[in-house]
C-alpha positions in Angstrom: -26.5 5.7 -7.8 -25.8 9.4 -8.0 -29.0 9.9 -10.0 -31.0 8.1 -7.3 -29.5 10.3 -4.6 -30.1 13.5 -6.7 -33.7 12.6 -7.3 -34.4 11.9 -3.6 -32.8 15.1 -2.3 -35.4 17.9 -1.5 -35.4 21.4 -2.9 -34.4 23.1 -6.1 -31.1 22.7 -7.9 -29.1 25.0 -5.6 -30.4 23.3 -2.4 -29.7 19.9 -3.9 -26.1 21.0 -4.8 -25.5 22.2 -1.3 -26.9 19.0 0.2 -24.8 16.9 -2.1 -21.7 18.9 -1.0 -22.6 18.4 2.6 -23.1 14.6 2.0 -19.8 14.3 0.3 -18.0 16.1 3.2 -19.8 13.8 5.6 -18.6 10.7 3.7 -15.0 12.0 3.7 -15.2 12.8 7.4 -16.4 9.3 8.2 -13.7 7.7 6.0 -10.9 9.7 7.6 -12.1 9.4 11.2 -13.3 5.8 11.3 -12.7 3.7 8.3 -9.1 4.5 7.4 -7.8 4.2 11.0 -9.6 0.9 11.3 -8.2 -0.5 8.1 -4.6 0.9 8.5 -3.3 -2.0 10.6 -4.7 -4.4 8.0 -2.7 -2.9 5.1 0.9 -3.9 4.3 2.4 -0.4 4.0 4.5 -0.8 7.2 6.0 -4.1 6.0 9.3 -2.8 4.7 12.0 -5.2 3.6 15.4 -3.8 3.0 18.5 -6.0 2.3 21.0 -4.7 4.8 23.9 -6.7 3.3 23.9 -4.7 0.0 23.4 -1.2 1.4 25.6 0.7 -1.0 25.5 -1.5 -4.1 23.1 0.8 -6.1 24.9 4.1 -5.5 27.3 5.8 -8.0 30.9 6.1 -6.9 
């Protein structure tokens, strides 16, 4: 996939490297602005289960 992208970018090696960097930044921007906020409610990270009856059982005395 990366070879296909590299072959289809215009310009010499320096221009291709700069365009690749800009494309990578664009992908990261789209992920953080749109994809991750959309997917966050679907992920189970906020489902915390704590047994309140045994709150101090694992601590040293």
